[in-house]
C-alpha positions in Angstrom: -28.3 86.9 106.6 -28.4 89.8 109.0 -32.1 89.3 109.6 -31.6 85.6 110.3 -28.8 86.3 112.8 -30.9 88.8 114.7 -34.2 86.8 114.6 -34.1 86.0 118.3 -34.0 89.6 119.4 -36.5 92.4 119.4 -34.3 94.3 116.9 -34.3 91.3 114.6 -38.0 90.9 114.8 -38.5 94.6 114.0 -36.1 94.3 111.0 -38.0 91.3 109.6 -41.2 93.3 110.0 -39.8 96.3 108.3 -38.4 94.2 105.5 -41.8 92.6 104.9 -43.5 96.0 105.0 -41.0 97.4 102.4 -41.5 94.3 100.3 -45.3 94.8 100.3 -44.8 98.5 99.5 -42.6 97.7 96.6 -45.1 95.1 95.4 -47.9 97.6 95.2 -45.7 100.2 93.5 -44.5 97.8 90.8 -47.8 95.9 90.2 -49.2 96.8 86.8 -45.8 97.8 85.3 -45.4 95.6 82.2 -41.6 95.5 82.4 -41.3 94.5 86.1 -40.2 90.9 85.2 -36.9 92.3 83.8 -35.7 93.2 87.3 -34.9 91.2 90.4 -35.4 92.7 93.9 -32.1 93.0 95.8 -32.5 95.1 99.0 -33.9 98.2 100.6 -31.4 101.1 100.5 -33.3 103.7 102.6 -36.7 105.0 103.3 -37.2 106.1 99.7 -35.0 103.8 97.5 -34.5 100.2 96.8 -31.9 98.2 94.8 -32.8 95.9 91.9 -30.8 93.9 89.4 -31.4 94.0 85.6 -31.8 90.5 84.2 -31.0 91.7 80.7 -27.5 93.1 81.6 -24.5 90.9 81.6 -23.7 90.2 85.3 -27.1 91.5 86.3 -26.2 95.2 86.9 -27.3 96.7 90.2 -29.6 99.6 89.9 -31.2 102.1 92.3 -34.9 102.9 92.0 -37.5 104.8 94.0 -40.0 102.7 95.9 -43.0 104.4 94.3 -41.6 105.2 90.8 -40.3 103.1 87.9 -39.0 106.0 85.8 -35.3 105.3 86.5 -35.7 101.7 85.4 -37.6 102.7 82.3 -34.8 105.0 81.3 -32.3 102.1 81.8 -34.3 99.9 79.4 -34.5 102.6 76.8 -30.8 103.6 76.9 -29.2 100.2 77.4 -31.7 97.8 75.8 -33.4 99.9 73.2 -32.9 97.2 70.6 -34.6 94.6 72.6 -38.3 93.9 71.9 -39.9 94.1 75.3 -42.7 91.8 76.1 -45.6 92.0 78.6 -45.2 90.6 82.1 -45.9 86.9 82.2 -49.4 85.9 83.4 -49.7 85.3 87.2 -46.6 87.3 88.2 -47.6 90.0 90.6 -44.9 90.0 93.2 -42.8 93.1 93.7 -40.5 93.4 90.7 -41.8 90.0 89.7 -39.0 88.3 91.7 -40.1 88.3 95.3 -41.6 85.0 96.7 -44.6 86.1 98.7 -44.5 82.9 100.8 -40.9 83.2 101.9 -39.3 85.1 104.7 -36.7 86.6 102.5 -35.6 87.1 98.9 -35.0 83.9 97.0 -33.5 83.1 93.6 -36.3 83.5 91.1 -36.8 81.8 87.7 -35.3 83.9 84.9 -37.7 85.0 82.1 -36.2 84.0 78.8 -36.5 86.6 76.2 -36.0 86.0 72.5 -33.9 89.0 71.4 -32.8 87.6 68.1 -33.8 90.0 65.3 -36.4 88.8 62.9 -34.0 89.3 59.9 -34.5 90.7 56.5 -36.5 89.1 53.8 -35.3 88.6 50.2 -37.3 91.5 48.8 -36.1 94.0 51.5 -32.5 92.9 51.1 -32.5 93.4 47.3 -34.2 96.7 47.7 -31.5 98.0 50.1 -28.7 96.7 47.9 -30.3 98.2 44.8 -30.6 101.6 46.5 -26.9 101.5 47.5 -25.6 100.3 44.1 -27.6 102.8 42.1 -27.3 105.8 44.4 -23.5 105.4 44.7 -23.2 104.9 40.9 -21.5 101.5 41.3 -21.4 98.8 38.6 -23.9 96.0 38.8 -20.9 93.6 39.1 -20.6 94.9 42.7 -23.0 92.2 43.8 -20.5 89.6 42.6 -17.7 91.0 44.6 -16.5 88.6 47.3 -15.7 91.3 49.8 -19.1 93.0 49.2 -20.9 89.6 49.7 -19.0 89.1 52.9 -20.4 92.3 54.2 -23.9 91.4 53.2 -23.6 88.0 54.9 -23.2 89.9 58.2 -26.7 91.3 57.9 -29.3 89.2 59.7 -31.6 87.6 57.2 -34.3 85.0 57.2 -33.5 81.4 56.6 -32.3 80.7 53.1 -32.2 84.4 52.0 -29.1 85.2 49.8 -28.2 88.1 47.6 -28.6 87.1 43.9 -25.8 87.1 41.4 -25.3 89.8 38.8 -27.6 88.3 36.1 -30.5 87.9 38.5 -29.9 91.3 40.1 -29.9 93.0 36.7 -33.3 91.4 36.0 -34.5 92.7 39.3 -33.5 96.2 38.5 -35.3 96.0 35.2 -38.5 95.0 37.0 -38.1 97.8 39.5 -37.6 100.3 36.7 -40.8 99.1 35.0 -42.6 99.5 38.3 -41.3 103.0 38.8 -42.1 103.9 35.2 -45.7 102.7 35.6 -46.1 104.6 38.8 -44.9 107.7 37.1 -47.3 107.4 34.2 -50.2 106.8 36.6 -49.3 109.9 38.6 -49.0 112.1 35.5 -52.4 110.9 34.3 -54.0 112.8 37.3 -52.1 116.0 36.6 -53.6 118.9 34.5 -50.5 121.0 33.9 -46.9 119.9 33.5 -43.7 121.5 32.2 -40.5 119.9 30.9 -36.9 120.8 30.6 -34.7 119.5 27.8 -31.1 119.7 26.6 -28.6 117.7 24.7 -25.5 116.3 26.4 -22.3 115.0 24.7 -19.9 112.7 26.5 -17.4 110.1 25.2 -18.3 110.9 21.6 -22.0 110.1 22.3 -25.0 112.4 22.5 -28.0 112.1 24.7 -31.3 114.0 24.9 -32.3 114.6 28.5 -35.8 115.5 29.6 -37.3 116.1 33.0 -40.9 116.8 34.0 -42.3 119.1 36.7 -45.8 119.7 38.1 -47.7 121.1 41.1 -50.0 118.8 43.0 -53.3 119.7 44.7 -51.5 120.6 47.9 -49.4 123.1 46.0 -46.2 121.1 46.4 -43.8 121.0 43.5 -42.8 117.6 42.1 -40.3 116.5 39.5 -39.1 113.3 37.8 -36.7 112.3 35.0 -38.4 111.2 31.8 -35.6 110.2 29.5 -32.0 110.4 28.5 -32.1 108.9 25.0 -29.2 108.4 22.7 -29.2 110.8 19.7 -27.3 109.7 16.6 -26.4 111.9 13.8 -26.7 115.7 13.5 -28.7 117.6 16.1 -31.2 119.0 13.6 -34.5 120.5 14.5 -36.4 117.6 13.0 -34.5 115.0 15.0 -35.1 117.0 18.3 -38.8 117.5 17.5 -39.4 113.9 16.7 -37.7 112.7 19.9 -39.5 115.2 22.1 -42.8 114.2 20.4 -42.2 110.6 21.2 -41.2 111.2 24.8 -44.3 113.3 25.5 -46.5 110.7 23.8 -45.0 107.8 25.9 -46.1 109.5 29.1 -49.4 110.9 27.8 -48.4 114.5 28.1 -50.1 115.9 25.0 -52.4 118.8 26.0 -50.8 119.1 29.4 -47.4 120.6 28.7 -47.6 124.3 29.3 -43.9 124.9 28.6 -40.6 123.2 27.7 -37.7 125.0 29.2 -34.4 124.8 27.2 -31.3 126.9 26.5 -31.2 129.5 23.7 -29.9 127.1 21.0 -31.4 127.8 17.6 -32.0 124.1 16.9 -34.3 123.7 19.9 -36.1 127.0 19.1 -36.7 125.9 15.5 -37.9 122.4 16.5 -40.6 123.8 18.7 -41.5 126.6 16.2 -41.9 124.1 13.4 -43.6 121.3 15.3 -46.0 123.7 17.0 -47.2 125.2 13.8 -47.1 121.9 11.9 -45.8 123.8 8.8 -42.7 122.0 7.6 -42.6 123.0 4.0 -41.2 126.5 4.6 -38.4 125.4 6.9 -34.9 124.4 6.0 -33.4 121.3 7.4 -29.9 122.7 7.5 -28.3 121.9 10.9 -26.4 125.1 10.9 -29.6 127.2 11.1 -28.5 130.7 12.1 -32.0 132.0 12.6 -32.7 134.0 15.7 -34.6 132.0 18.4 -38.1 133.1 19.2 -38.0 134.2 22.8 -41.2 133.6 24.9 -43.0 136.7 26.1 -42.6 136.9 29.9 -46.3 137.6 30.2 -47.3 134.4 28.5 -45.2 131.5 29.8 -47.8 128.9 28.8 -46.6 128.7 25.2 -44.8 125.6 24.0 -41.2 126.8 24.2 -39.7 128.8 27.0 -36.1 130.0 27.0 -34.0 129.4 30.1 -34.0 132.6 32.1 -30.7 131.8 33.8 -29.0 131.3 30.4 -30.3 134.7 29.3 -28.9 136.3 32.5 -25.6 134.5 31.9 -25.5 136.2 28.4 -26.3 139.6 30.0 -23.6 139.0 32.7 -21.0 138.2 30.1 -21.6 139.5 26.6 -23.6 142.6 27.4 -21.5 143.7 30.4 -18.3 143.1 28.4 -19.7 145.1 25.4 -20.6 147.9 27.8 -17.2 148.0 29.4 -15.4 148.0 26.1 -17.5 150.9 24.8 -15.5 153.4 26.7 -11.8 153.9 26.4 -11.3 154.5 30.1 -13.2 151.4 31.3 -11.9 149.3 28.4 -8.2 149.6 29.5 -8.7 148.9 33.2 -11.2 146.1 32.5 -8.9 144.2 30.1 -5.8 144.7 32.2 -7.4 143.7 35.5 -9.0 140.6 33.9 -5.7 139.6 32.2 -3.9 139.8 35.6 -6.6 137.7 37.2 -6.3 135.2 34.4 -2.5 135.0 34.9 -3.0 134.4 38.6 -5.5 131.6 38.0 -3.2 130.0 35.3 -0.1 130.2 37.5 -1.8 128.8 40.7 -3.5 125.9 38.7 -0.4 124.7 36.8 2.3 125.1 39.4 2.3 123.2 42.7 4.8 125.7 44.2 2.6 128.7 43.2 -0.5 127.0 44.6 1.3 126.5 47.9 2.4 130.1 48.0 -1.2 131.3 47.3 -2.5 129.0 50.0 0.1 130.2 52.5 -1.1 133.8 52.1 -4.8 133.5 51.6 -5.3 130.3 53.6 -7.5 129.2 50.7 -7.0 127.9 47.2 -7.9 130.1 44.3 -11.0 129.1 42.2 -10.6 128.8 38.4 -13.7 130.0 36.5 -15.4 127.8 33.9 -17.0 129.0 30.6 -20.3 127.1 31.2 -21.2 128.8 34.6 -20.9 132.5 34.9 -21.2 132.5 38.6 -17.8 130.8 38.8 -16.2 134.0 37.3 -17.8 136.1 40.1 -16.7 133.6 42.8 -13.2 133.4 41.3 -12.7 137.1 41.4 -14.3 137.4 44.9 -11.7 134.8 46.1 -8.8 137.0 44.8 -10.3 140.0 46.5 -10.2 138.2 49.9 -6.4 138.8 49.7 -5.7 142.3 50.9 -4.0 144.6 48.4 -0.8 144.9 50.5 -0.4 141.1 50.4 -1.7 140.5 46.8 1.1 142.4 45.0 3.9 140.8 46.9 2.3 137.5 46.0 2.3 138.5 42.3 6.0 139.4 42.6 6.8 135.9 44.0 4.8 134.3 41.1 6.5 136.4 38.5 3.3 138.2 37.2 2.4 141.8 36.9 1.1 143.6 40.0 -2.3 145.2 40.3 -2.3 149.0 39.9 -4.2 151.4 42.1 -7.0 151.6 39.6 -7.4 147.8 38.9 -7.9 146.6 42.5 -10.8 149.1 43.2 -12.2 148.4 39.8 -12.5 144.7 40.6 -14.2 145.5 43.9 -16.7 147.7 42.1 -17.2 145.1 39.4 -18.1 142.5 42.1 -20.4 145.0 43.9 -22.3 145.7 40.7 -22.6 142.1 39.6 -23.7 140.7 42.9 -27.5 141.2 42.3 -27.2 139.2 39.1 -25.4 136.4 41.0 -28.0 136.3 43.7 -30.8 136.2 41.1 -29.1 133.3 39.3 -28.8 131.3 42.5 -32.5 131.8 43.3 -33.7 131.1 39.8 -31.7 127.9 39.5 -33.1 126.6 42.8 -35.4 123.6 42.8 -38.3 125.4 44.5 -38.3 128.6 42.5 -41.6 129.1 40.6 -41.9 131.0 37.4 -44.1 133.4 39.4 -40.9 134.9 40.7 -40.8 136.6 37.2 -44.6 137.1 37.0 -47.2 137.3 39.6 -47.1 135.2 42.8 -49.1 135.1 45.9 -46.0 136.2 47.8 -45.8 139.4 45.7 -49.2 140.1 44.2 -49.2 143.7 43.2 -46.5 144.9 45.5 -43.9 144.8 42.7 -45.8 147.5 40.7 -45.0 151.1 41.5 -47.7 153.1 39.7 -51.5 152.7 40.0 -52.0 152.4 36.2 -49.8 149.3 36.1 -51.7 147.8 39.1 -55.0 148.2 37.3 -53.7 146.8 34.1 -52.3 143.6 35.8 -55.5 143.2 37.8 -57.6 143.3 34.6 -55.3 140.7 33.0 -55.9 138.4 36.0 -59.7 139.0 35.9 -59.7 138.1 32.1 -57.7 134.9 32.8 -60.1 134.0 35.6 -63.1 134.3 33.3 -61.4 132.2 30.7 -60.5 129.5 33.2 -63.9 129.5 34.8 -65.6 129.1 31.4 -63.4 126.2 30.4 -64.2 124.5 33.7 -67.9 125.1 33.2 -67.8 123.3 29.8 -66.8 120.1 31.6 -70.1 118.1 32.3 -70.9 117.8 36.0 -72.5 114.8 37.6 -76.3 115.5 37.7 -78.0 115.1 41.1 -80.6 112.3 41.3 -84.3 113.6 41.5 -85.8 113.8 44.9 -88.2 111.0 45.8 -91.9 111.8 46.4 -91.4 111.1 50.1 -88.9 113.9 50.2 -91.3 116.4 48.7 -92.8 118.8 51.2 -95.5 121.4 51.2 -92.9 124.0 52.0 -90.6 123.1 49.2 -90.2 125.9 46.8 -88.6 126.2 43.4 -84.9 125.6 43.3 -83.1 128.9 43.4 -80.4 129.5 40.8 -76.8 129.3 42.0 -75.0 132.5 42.5 -73.1 133.3 39.3 -69.3 133.3 39.4 -67.8 136.7 39.6 -64.1 136.9 38.5 -63.9 140.5 39.7 -65.0 139.5 43.2 -62.6 136.6 43.5 -59.6 138.6 42.2 -60.4 141.5 44.5 -60.7 139.2 47.5 -57.5 137.4 46.5 -55.5 140.7 46.3 -56.8 141.8 49.7 -55.9 138.5 51.3 -52.6 137.5 52.9 -49.5 136.5 51.1 -49.2 132.9 52.3 -49.3 130.2 49.7 -52.1 128.4 51.5 -54.4 131.4 50.8 -54.9 130.0 47.2 -57.1 127.2 48.6 -59.8 129.8 49.3 -59.8 130.9 45.6 -60.2 127.8 43.4 -60.0 129.6 40.0 -56.9 131.7 41.0 -55.4 128.5 42.4 -55.8 126.8 39.0 -54.2 129.8 37.3 -51.3 129.7 39.8 -50.7 126.0 39.1 -50.8 126.6 35.3 -48.4 129.5 35.2 -46.0 128.4 38.0 -45.6 124.8 36.7 -42.7 125.9 34.4 -39.3 126.4 36.0 -37.3 129.6 35.2 -34.2 127.5 34.5 -33.2 124.3 32.7 -30.9 123.5 35.5 -32.8 120.2 36.5 -31.9 118.5 33.2 -28.3 119.7 33.7 -28.2 118.1 37.1 -29.4 114.9 35.4 -26.4 115.1 33.1 -24.1 115.6 36.0 -25.3 112.2 37.4 -24.9 110.7 33.9 -21.2 111.5 34.0 -20.8 109.4 37.1 -22.8 106.5 35.6 -21.2 106.5 32.2 -17.6 106.3 33.4 -14.7 105.1 31.1 -14.7 101.7 33.0 -18.3 101.2 31.9 -17.8 101.8 28.2 -19.6 98.5 27.4 -22.8 99.7 29.0 -25.7 99.6 26.5 -27.5 102.9 25.8 -30.8 101.5 27.1 -29.2 100.1 30.3 -27.5 103.4 30.9 -30.7 105.3 30.5 -32.5 103.0 33.0 -29.7 103.2 35.6 -29.6 107.0 35.2 -33.3 107.5 35.6 -33.4 105.3 38.7 -30.4 107.1 40.1 -32.1 110.4 39.4 -35.2 109.2 41.2 -33.0 108.4 44.3 -30.7 111.4 44.4 -32.8 114.1 42.6 -36.3 112.9 42.6 -36.5 110.6 45.7 -40.3 111.2 45.9 -41.0 108.4 43.4 -38.3 105.9 44.3 -39.4 105.8 48.0 -43.0 105.1 47.0 -42.7 102.6 44.2 -39.6 100.5 44.9 
């Protein structure tokens, strides 16, 4: 408007000339930018900046941009319209910002480019997969898909035409098919593995018993993998023959015979006897009494590749409780202070857990609630005593007076502090050994340690000789496998200067072990030593703890709730195994569902 009003003057002519020059400058700057058609040229602000309007914004928001740069406009598209699928500039539009008419004397209203921003929508398979992940991972009943409120939420999700969430019966059939796919994928994966280990235990809930089994292995890239194999209903007495037969069937189902280097379980005598009998296949000399009181046969720590391997964390639990208590009760002085201090701690836990008023008084002083130890996890005793010791002694005794329990004496409070200090290394060891990524090499030889854990030279030489012997055995077993023969050379390939094929350099276990010990401590170093790598995979496949199967049972308690008492044993097992694949072993679920 201003340009038209001043068109008859020299100032107006200059303004028109400057405007056209700026328009051409903007044209050259924006040419080639694929998103130029989303903006409409408005005006020139100054020598360096222009104003444009975004055609995607409601009301066409006014933006400022540099004449020779589109970075500000690109940021606007990314921040405000990141969910819009941007398209290329329409063919033939080359004007500045795709909205300036090159034949006019001023900016004109341009045709708006219509963009289809409607999401493509989910297909039936993807919708069922998402709902299945949610229902199984959150331990919800399958009847959730019939809930009207749940279906109203699902209806808000954009889907393709005609896609609807199936009802309960069809959805149950879908889960059955997905379980079969997952199971087939697991079997195919285990076929390619040379060494596996399993963990096993029996779990009792709601007057039902289940045998849980998980499998663990190391792949070629030295990554640890795990999966849930079974959680089968066990009826009757938990005798050694019942356990042995079920374990035999589970291993056979997944083709694990000859691959299981160890099965990790607790120190129960029925498991120990089951593996001892079935390993030797000598049943006539064994009793079938379920109350077998025979001592379990513990695996030698130097040879973890035997069939049965006791849970190291369970053994440390026994040391931390039974052995420590036996030692403290062996002396009259330590016996009295140990029993009196533990009795007062127990009274404090009981009072705080059974009385709301007492719990409030404890929380008012310590700012935290007291922890109550459980009999199945020794670490809880350590943590419960540590929580009491966070209360200073000058505040703890007044609290005991308020709660009506005996106060701690001058000997008892320091004794508890010393007890926690001494037991801390065992607690740290338990936390490490129960971790998912802890290898059995933490108890034997590992590339991270090698010979550094040995103090004297004699022990170093002895361990080195053991590794050399194992390398020879492994190399000999590998050499027995027939190799693909090379095809004979054609006559055209024969040459006057061809000589007799030289024999390959013989394998030297001593050289490989020596070079391995001198190398670094990174795990990737094993790729340079194939024989040592195979030994590593064999001896580190077992886990030091049976904690993985116990975690599976924790999920089972969420699946087998009192409201789902009509759930069949087989359906429960399938739901639990899928849930384990999602929450504990997500590697499989993400690749096969």
